[in-house]
C-alpha positions as CSV (number, residue, x, y, z in Angstrom):
1,M,-3.4,-21.1,-54.8
2,D,-6.1,-23.8,-54.9
3,S,-8.9,-24.3,-52.4
4,S,-7.2,-27.3,-50.7
5,T,-4.1,-25.2,-49.9
6,V,-6.3,-22.5,-48.3
7,T,-8.2,-25.1,-46.2
8,R,-4.9,-26.6,-45.0
9,Q,-3.6,-23.2,-44.0
10,R,-6.8,-22.3,-42.1
11,S,-6.8,-25.6,-40.2
12,A,-3.2,-25.4,-39.1
13,P,-2.8,-24.7,-35.4
14,E,-2.0,-21.1,-34.7
15,I,1.4,-20.6,-32.9
16,R,1.5,-17.6,-30.6
17,T,4.6,-15.9,-29.2
18,M,5.1,-15.4,-25.5
19,G,4.7,-11.7,-26.2
20,E,1.1,-12.3,-27.2
21,L,0.2,-13.9,-23.9
22,P,-1.7,-12.1,-21.2
23,G,-0.2,-11.3,-17.9
24,P,-0.1,-8.8,-15.1
25,R,0.7,-5.2,-16.2
26,A,4.4,-4.6,-16.2
27,W,6.2,-1.5,-14.9
28,P,8.7,0.3,-17.1
29,L,12.2,-1.2,-17.1
30,V,11.7,-3.6,-14.1
31,G,8.6,-5.3,-15.5
32,N,6.8,-7.3,-12.8
33,L,10.0,-7.8,-10.8
34,L,9.2,-5.4,-8.0
35,Q,5.6,-6.6,-7.8
36,I,6.5,-10.1,-6.6
37,D,6.3,-10.8,-2.9
38,Q,8.9,-13.5,-2.4
39,P,7.5,-15.1,0.8
40,R,4.1,-15.6,-1.0
41,M,5.3,-15.9,-4.5
42,H,3.6,-19.2,-5.1
43,A,0.2,-17.9,-4.0
44,Q,0.7,-14.8,-6.1
45,L,1.4,-16.9,-9.2
46,E,-1.8,-18.9,-8.5
47,D,-3.9,-15.7,-8.1
48,W,-2.6,-14.4,-11.4
49,A,-3.5,-17.7,-13.1
50,D,-7.1,-17.1,-11.9
51,V,-7.0,-13.8,-13.8
52,H,-4.8,-14.5,-16.8
53,G,-5.3,-18.2,-17.4
54,S,-3.1,-21.3,-17.1
55,L,-0.5,-19.9,-19.5
56,Y,0.6,-16.4,-19.0
57,R,3.6,-14.1,-19.2
58,L,5.7,-12.2,-16.7
59,R,8.3,-9.6,-17.5
60,L,11.2,-9.8,-15.1
61,G,13.6,-7.0,-15.9
62,G,14.5,-7.4,-19.5
63,R,13.3,-11.0,-20.0
64,D,10.0,-12.7,-20.6
65,V,9.1,-15.6,-18.2
66,L,6.4,-18.1,-18.9
67,V,4.1,-19.3,-16.1
68,V,2.5,-22.7,-16.5
69,A,-0.4,-23.7,-14.2
70,R,-1.7,-26.7,-16.1
71,S,-0.9,-30.1,-14.7
72,D,-0.8,-31.9,-18.0
73,L,1.7,-29.4,-19.4
74,I,3.8,-29.6,-16.3
75,A,3.9,-33.4,-16.4
76,G,5.0,-33.3,-20.0
77,I,7.9,-30.9,-19.0
78,L,9.0,-33.2,-16.2
79,R,8.8,-36.3,-18.4
80,D,11.1,-34.6,-20.9
81,R,14.0,-34.3,-18.5
82,P,17.0,-34.1,-18.6
83,D,17.2,-33.9,-22.4
84,G,14.4,-31.4,-23.3
85,W,14.2,-29.6,-20.0
86,R,16.4,-28.8,-17.0
87,R,16.3,-26.9,-13.8
88,W,16.8,-23.2,-14.3
89,S,20.5,-22.7,-15.1
90,T,20.8,-19.7,-12.7
91,M,19.8,-22.1,-9.9
92,E,22.5,-24.5,-10.7
93,N,25.1,-21.7,-10.8
94,L,23.9,-20.4,-7.4
95,I,24.0,-23.9,-5.9
96,R,27.6,-24.4,-7.2
97,E,28.4,-21.0,-5.7
98,I,27.4,-22.1,-2.2
99,G,29.2,-25.5,-2.6
100,S,26.2,-27.7,-2.7
101,H,26.3,-29.0,-6.3
102,G,25.1,-32.6,-6.4
103,V,22.4,-34.8,-8.0
104,F,19.7,-32.2,-7.3
105,S,21.3,-29.5,-9.5
106,A,23.2,-31.8,-11.9
107,E,22.0,-32.1,-15.5
108,G,22.4,-34.4,-18.5
109,D,25.1,-37.2,-18.3
110,D,26.4,-35.5,-15.1
111,W,23.0,-36.2,-13.5
112,R,22.7,-39.8,-14.8
113,R,26.1,-40.7,-13.4
114,Q,25.3,-39.3,-9.9
115,R,21.7,-40.6,-9.9
116,R,22.8,-44.2,-9.9
117,L,24.8,-43.8,-6.7
118,V,22.2,-41.8,-4.9
119,M,19.3,-44.1,-5.8
120,A,21.0,-47.1,-4.3
121,A,21.1,-45.5,-0.9
122,F,17.3,-45.2,-0.8
123,D,16.1,-48.5,-2.1
124,P,13.7,-50.5,0.2
125,G,16.4,-53.1,1.1
126,H,18.7,-50.4,2.5
127,L,15.8,-48.8,4.3
128,K,15.0,-52.1,5.9
129,R,18.6,-52.6,7.1
130,Y,18.5,-49.1,8.6
131,F,15.2,-49.5,10.3
132,P,16.5,-50.3,13.8
133,A,18.4,-47.0,13.8
134,L,15.2,-45.2,12.6
135,V,13.4,-46.7,15.7
136,R,16.1,-45.2,18.0
137,V,15.8,-41.8,16.4
138,T,12.0,-42.0,16.8
139,E,12.4,-43.0,20.5
140,R,14.3,-39.8,21.0
141,L,11.5,-37.8,19.4
142,R,9.1,-39.5,21.8
143,Q,11.2,-38.5,24.8
144,R,11.1,-34.9,23.6
145,L,7.3,-35.1,23.1
146,D,6.9,-36.7,26.5
147,A,8.7,-33.8,28.2
148,A,6.5,-31.3,26.3
149,A,3.3,-33.3,27.2
150,R,4.2,-33.3,30.9
151,S,5.0,-29.6,31.1
152,G,2.2,-28.4,28.7
153,E,4.9,-26.6,26.6
154,A,4.0,-25.4,23.2
155,I,6.9,-26.6,21.1
156,D,8.2,-25.1,17.9
157,A,6.9,-27.7,15.4
158,L,9.4,-27.3,12.6
159,S,12.4,-27.1,14.9
160,V,11.6,-30.4,16.5
161,L,10.6,-32.1,13.2
162,M,13.7,-30.8,11.4
163,R,16.0,-32.2,14.1
164,Y,14.3,-35.6,13.6
165,T,14.6,-35.6,9.8
166,V,18.3,-34.5,10.0
167,D,19.1,-37.3,12.4
168,V,17.3,-39.8,10.2
169,T,19.0,-38.6,7.0
170,A,22.5,-38.5,8.5
171,G,22.1,-42.0,9.9
172,L,20.7,-43.6,6.8
173,A,22.8,-41.9,4.2
174,F,26.1,-41.4,6.1
175,G,26.1,-43.9,8.9
176,I,26.5,-41.1,11.4
177,D,24.5,-40.5,14.6
178,V,24.5,-36.7,14.8
179,N,21.7,-36.7,17.5
180,T,20.6,-33.2,17.0
181,Q,17.5,-33.9,19.1
182,Q,19.4,-34.4,22.3
183,V,22.5,-32.3,21.5
184,P,20.9,-28.9,20.5
185,E,24.2,-27.2,20.0
186,N,25.1,-29.6,17.1
187,A,26.5,-27.4,14.3
188,I,24.9,-29.1,11.4
189,Q,21.2,-28.4,12.3
190,N,21.8,-24.9,13.6
191,H,23.2,-23.8,10.3
192,L,21.5,-26.1,7.7
193,D,18.2,-24.2,7.9
194,K,19.9,-21.0,6.8
195,M,20.9,-22.5,3.4
196,F,17.6,-22.8,1.4
197,P,16.2,-19.3,2.4
198,K,19.4,-17.6,1.3
199,L,19.4,-19.6,-2.0
200,F,15.8,-18.6,-2.7
201,Q,16.5,-14.9,-1.9
202,R,19.5,-14.9,-4.4
203,M,17.4,-16.7,-7.0
204,N,15.0,-13.8,-6.9
205,A,17.5,-11.0,-6.6
206,P,17.5,-8.4,-9.5
207,F,21.2,-8.9,-9.9
208,P,24.0,-10.8,-8.0
209,Y,24.9,-7.9,-5.7
210,W,26.7,-10.3,-3.2
211,R,29.5,-10.8,-5.7
212,Y,30.4,-7.2,-5.4
213,L,29.1,-6.1,-2.0
214,R,28.8,-8.3,1.1
215,L,25.8,-7.1,3.3
216,P,25.7,-8.2,6.9
217,S,23.2,-11.0,6.0
218,D,25.6,-12.3,3.4
219,R,28.5,-12.3,5.9
220,A,26.3,-14.2,8.4
221,F,25.4,-16.7,5.6
222,D,29.0,-17.2,4.9
223,R,29.6,-18.2,8.5
224,H,26.6,-20.6,8.5
225,R,27.9,-22.1,5.2
226,A,31.4,-22.5,6.6
227,K,30.1,-24.3,9.7
228,V,28.0,-26.7,7.5
229,H,31.0,-27.4,5.2
230,E,33.2,-28.0,8.2
231,A,30.8,-30.5,9.7
232,V,30.3,-32.3,6.4
233,T,34.0,-32.5,5.7
234,G,34.4,-34.1,9.1
235,Y,31.8,-36.7,8.3
236,I,33.6,-37.5,5.0
237,G,36.9,-37.8,6.9
238,M,35.4,-40.2,9.5
239,A,33.9,-42.3,6.7
240,R,37.3,-42.5,4.9
241,E,38.9,-43.6,8.2
242,R,36.3,-46.4,8.5
243,M,37.0,-47.5,4.9
244,Q,40.8,-47.5,5.5
245,S,40.4,-49.8,8.5
246,N,37.8,-52.0,6.7
247,A,38.8,-52.6,3.1
248,G,35.6,-54.5,2.4
249,L,33.6,-51.3,2.6
250,R,35.0,-50.2,-0.7
251,E,33.5,-53.2,-2.4
252,Q,30.3,-53.3,-0.4
253,P,29.6,-49.8,1.0
254,T,26.9,-49.7,3.7
255,N,25.6,-46.2,3.0
256,L,25.5,-43.4,0.5
257,L,28.6,-41.6,1.8
258,E,30.8,-44.7,1.6
259,A,29.5,-45.4,-1.9
260,L,30.3,-41.8,-3.0
261,I,33.8,-42.0,-1.4
262,A,34.5,-45.3,-3.2
263,A,33.4,-43.8,-6.5
264,R,35.5,-40.6,-5.9
265,D,38.7,-42.3,-4.6
266,D,38.6,-45.2,-7.1
267,G,37.6,-43.1,-10.1
268,G,34.8,-45.4,-11.0
269,A,32.2,-42.7,-11.4
270,G,34.5,-39.8,-12.0
271,L,33.1,-37.9,-9.0
272,S,35.0,-34.7,-8.2
273,E,35.6,-33.6,-4.6
274,E,33.1,-30.8,-5.2
275,E,30.4,-33.4,-6.2
276,L,31.2,-35.6,-3.2
277,L,30.7,-32.7,-0.8
278,G,27.7,-31.4,-2.8
279,N,25.8,-34.6,-2.7
280,V,26.3,-34.9,1.0
281,L,24.9,-31.4,1.4
282,T,22.1,-32.0,-1.1
283,V,20.8,-35.1,0.8
284,L,21.0,-33.3,4.1
285,L,19.2,-30.2,2.9
286,A,16.5,-32.1,1.0
287,G,16.0,-34.5,3.9
288,E,15.6,-31.7,6.5
289,D,13.2,-29.3,4.9
290,T,10.7,-31.2,2.8
291,T,9.7,-34.0,5.1
292,A,9.6,-31.7,8.2
293,N,7.4,-29.1,6.5
294,T,5.0,-31.8,5.2
295,L,4.7,-33.2,8.7
296,G,4.0,-29.8,10.1
297,W,1.2,-29.2,7.6
298,A,-0.2,-32.7,8.2
299,L,-0.4,-32.2,11.9
300,Y,-2.1,-28.9,11.4
301,L,-4.7,-30.3,8.9
302,L,-5.4,-33.3,11.1
303,H,-5.9,-31.1,14.2
304,T,-8.5,-29.1,12.3
305,H,-10.2,-32.2,10.9
306,R,-10.9,-34.2,14.0
307,A,-12.8,-37.0,12.4
308,D,-9.8,-37.8,10.2
309,W,-7.5,-37.6,13.2
310,R,-9.7,-40.1,15.0
311,S,-9.6,-42.5,12.0
312,L,-5.8,-42.2,12.0
313,V,-5.6,-43.0,15.7
314,E,-7.9,-46.0,15.2
315,E,-5.7,-47.4,12.4
316,V,-2.5,-46.9,14.5
317,D,-4.0,-48.5,17.7
318,A,-5.1,-51.5,15.6
319,A,-1.7,-52.0,14.0
320,L,0.6,-51.4,17.0
321,A,-1.1,-53.7,19.6
322,G,1.0,-53.3,22.7
323,D,3.8,-51.1,21.1
324,D,4.2,-47.4,21.6
325,L,5.5,-46.8,18.1
326,P,6.2,-48.9,15.0
327,R,8.9,-51.3,15.9
328,S,9.0,-53.5,12.7
329,F,9.7,-52.5,9.2
330,D,6.6,-54.3,7.8
331,V,4.3,-52.5,10.3
332,A,5.8,-49.1,9.5
333,R,5.3,-49.6,5.8
334,G,1.6,-50.2,6.4
335,F,-0.8,-47.5,7.7
336,D,-2.8,-46.9,4.5
337,F,-4.8,-44.1,6.1
338,I,-1.7,-42.3,7.3
339,E,-0.4,-42.5,3.7
340,A,-3.7,-41.1,2.4
341,C,-3.4,-38.2,4.9
342,V,0.1,-37.5,3.8
343,N,-0.9,-37.6,0.1
344,E,-3.8,-35.2,0.8
345,T,-1.5,-32.9,2.7
346,M,1.0,-32.8,-0.1
347,R,-1.8,-32.1,-2.6
348,L,-3.1,-29.1,-0.6
349,R,0.2,-27.9,0.9
350,P,3.0,-28.9,-1.5
351,V,6.4,-27.9,0.0
352,G,7.6,-27.4,-3.6
353,P,4.8,-25.2,-5.0
354,V,6.9,-23.7,-7.8
355,F,9.4,-25.5,-10.1
356,F,11.9,-23.2,-11.9
357,M,12.6,-24.8,-15.3
358,E,14.4,-24.0,-18.5
359,N,14.1,-25.6,-21.9
360,N,17.2,-27.0,-23.6
361,R,15.8,-26.5,-27.1
362,E,13.1,-24.4,-28.7
363,T,9.7,-25.9,-28.1
364,A,6.0,-25.1,-28.0
365,L,3.5,-25.5,-25.1
366,D,-0.2,-25.5,-26.0
367,G,0.5,-23.6,-29.1
368,V,2.9,-21.0,-27.6
369,S,6.4,-20.8,-29.0
370,V,9.0,-21.0,-26.2
371,P,12.5,-20.0,-27.2
372,R,15.4,-22.0,-26.0
373,G,16.7,-21.0,-22.5
374,T,13.3,-19.5,-21.4
375,L,12.7,-19.5,-17.6
376,V,9.4,-21.4,-17.1
377,L,7.7,-21.2,-13.7
378,C,5.6,-24.4,-13.1
379,V,2.8,-23.7,-10.6
380,M,2.4,-27.1,-9.0
381,R,-0.7,-26.8,-6.9
382,K,-3.2,-25.1,-9.2
383,G,-4.3,-28.2,-11.1
384,A,-4.5,-30.3,-7.9
385,V,-7.1,-28.1,-6.4
386,D,-9.1,-27.5,-9.5
387,T,-12.9,-27.7,-8.7
388,R,-13.6,-28.6,-12.3
389,L,-11.9,-32.0,-11.5
390,A,-13.7,-32.6,-8.2
391,H,-16.3,-30.3,-6.6
392,D,-14.5,-30.6,-3.2
393,A,-11.0,-30.1,-4.6
394,A,-10.1,-27.5,-2.0
395,A,-11.2,-29.7,1.0
396,F,-8.9,-31.9,3.1
397,R,-10.4,-35.3,2.5
398,P,-7.9,-38.1,2.8
399,A,-10.5,-40.8,2.0
400,R,-10.3,-39.7,-1.7
401,W,-6.9,-41.5,-1.9
402,R,-8.5,-44.8,-0.8
403,E,-11.5,-44.5,-3.0
404,A,-9.5,-44.8,-6.2
405,S,-5.9,-45.8,-6.8
406,P,-4.6,-43.1,-9.1
407,P,-3.0,-44.2,-12.4
408,D,0.3,-42.8,-13.6
409,T,0.5,-39.2,-12.4
410,A,1.8,-38.1,-15.8
411,Q,-1.6,-38.7,-17.5
412,V,-3.9,-36.0,-16.5
413,A,-6.1,-35.1,-19.4
414,G,-9.3,-37.0,-20.0
415,D,-10.3,-37.9,-16.5
416,A,-12.1,-34.7,-15.5
417,G,-15.1,-35.3,-13.2
418,S,-13.9,-38.8,-12.0
419,G,-11.8,-37.4,-9.2
420,R,-8.8,-39.4,-10.4
421,A,-7.5,-36.4,-12.4
422,L,-7.3,-34.5,-9.2
423,L,-5.0,-37.1,-7.6
424,K,-2.9,-37.3,-10.8
425,A,-2.4,-33.6,-10.9
426,S,-0.7,-33.7,-7.5
427,M,3.1,-34.2,-8.1
428,P,4.8,-33.5,-4.8
429,F,7.9,-35.6,-5.7
430,G,8.0,-34.4,-9.3
431,S,7.4,-36.8,-12.2
432,G,9.2,-38.5,-14.9
433,P,12.9,-39.6,-14.9
434,R,13.9,-37.2,-12.1
435,L,11.3,-38.4,-9.6
436,C,12.6,-37.7,-6.1
437,P,14.9,-40.6,-5.0
438,G,14.2,-40.0,-1.3
439,R,10.4,-40.4,-1.6
440,Y,10.3,-43.8,0.1
441,L,12.4,-42.6,3.0
442,A,10.2,-39.5,3.3
443,L,7.0,-41.5,3.4
444,L,8.5,-44.0,6.0
445,E,9.6,-41.1,8.2
446,M,6.1,-39.5,8.1
447,K,4.4,-42.8,9.0
448,M,6.8,-43.2,11.9
449,V,6.2,-39.7,13.3
450,L,2.4,-39.6,12.8
451,A,2.0,-43.1,14.2
452,T,4.0,-42.0,17.3
453,F,1.9,-38.9,17.8
454,A,-1.4,-40.8,17.3
455,R,-0.4,-43.7,19.7
456,N,0.8,-41.6,22.6
457,Y,-0.6,-38.1,22.5
458,E,-3.7,-35.9,22.2
459,L,-3.3,-33.0,19.9
460,V,-4.3,-30.1,22.2
461,D,-3.4,-27.3,19.9
462,V,-1.7,-27.0,16.5
463,S,-1.6,-23.3,15.5
464,T,0.5,-20.2,15.8
465,E,1.3,-18.3,19.0
466,D,-1.8,-16.1,18.7
467,G,-4.0,-19.1,17.9
468,A,-4.3,-18.2,14.2
469,P,-3.9,-20.7,11.3
470,P,-0.2,-20.7,10.1
471,A,0.5,-18.6,7.0
472,E,2.1,-20.2,4.0
473,R,5.7,-18.9,3.6
474,L,8.0,-19.7,0.7
475,A,11.7,-19.8,1.2
476,F,12.7,-22.2,-1.5
477,T,10.4,-24.7,0.2
478,M,6.9,-23.7,1.5
479,F,6.4,-24.0,5.3
480,P,3.8,-23.2,7.9
481,E,5.0,-20.0,9.5
482,G,5.2,-19.9,13.3
483,L,3.5,-23.3,13.8
484,R,3.5,-24.5,17.4
485,I,2.2,-27.8,18.8
486,R,0.9,-28.6,22.3
487,V,0.3,-32.3,23.2
488,A,-1.1,-34.1,26.2
489,P,-0.6,-37.8,27.2
490,R,-3.3,-40.1,25.8
491,A,-5.3,-42.1,28.2
492,A,-4.1,-45.7,28.5
493,T,-4.7,-47.6,25.3
494,R,-2.7,-50.7,25.9
């Protein structure tokens, strides 16, 4: 062997196996499985990253799991979808099992086919046409807040906000006014919020016991799921009736549901009845939890950072003139400071703090060999609060989003110290080809709600019943546990 061969061998990058990575000490047989506290799993994974580094191994039962807490590696994974990476296959199977298989859980060509239909429902033109209905839903929210302000009632923040987001999503995507805000007994909202927590619980179960033994909680879940399916089937039936009486809706559907039905009934996109139902449920579930939880966190952070709340109020007062809430689409799309507050909230309190991913082919991540079909847990927040990227990374400071317009969120490396890398490390809507199709609607809803709060109310208290800060609790999405809001009418501003 000559000296040049030796040099080349020594300079080649060393490839490690997952078994060589550090990680928390595993117990015999079960590994780290029983050490994981499901409601705070995201925080636990972050804490272990502090000890073991941004790439470490867990042992869950008989399988190795890779944990990735580096934003540049996560961005690369998300960019390489759906060909190189996919959502964890177990998650897809569980979503199919509860009858909610749609664009969220679809993969490969199946996803590409469904994605085109779903994206069309959330384009800015469709949002603009829907805007008058969004104003009506926001007026109902204001009526609820007015009643709470007069009585001094501390309202359950997430319950109120979830009813708002369900009403908006159902109206935009399905052309249906479910009005859960004024009709509390409406089945869809009372049962929807049981879906994600049960899905998350089953994702983390040691084995699928419910397929062999139905516990009381599983039987209760079956009842909730049946009610949701019944309601959604009714919406589909009403839409089909509209389309039968108005043939033009098949050629020019006015909402997502009509477009999905046309594709299903005409065979144009090959949608199955399962996919039709699953996409309706997917949009409802995604529209309910994620936006409402982000709004809850935003209100809490703004209440505890009064200077930022005052800046937000000043922006809203200047934009609305004599109006009590945004009443034009162009005004609602403005509010740069509200947008900065929302972005900062999603950086610090991402409602999707862990992505469950699986590779479609053998690959390597930062010199670690990852066999095909490995479960990879992407810890989304760690890089976005890294004090090496900005000294105040852990602080709520919305102004950072106005000081620099962040480039493509996928490019993280090389910007350390500038502050930009911190913003690019925040990926609340994902990244790459599967960026969340509902992000424009989510941002519009949040601007409408925060502007309505700022224009009309004082935030008297935003905390839990005992006055403590809300705990982070993970149940598929991460939410502020026990958050309550008390508002008072603002002094006359118009």
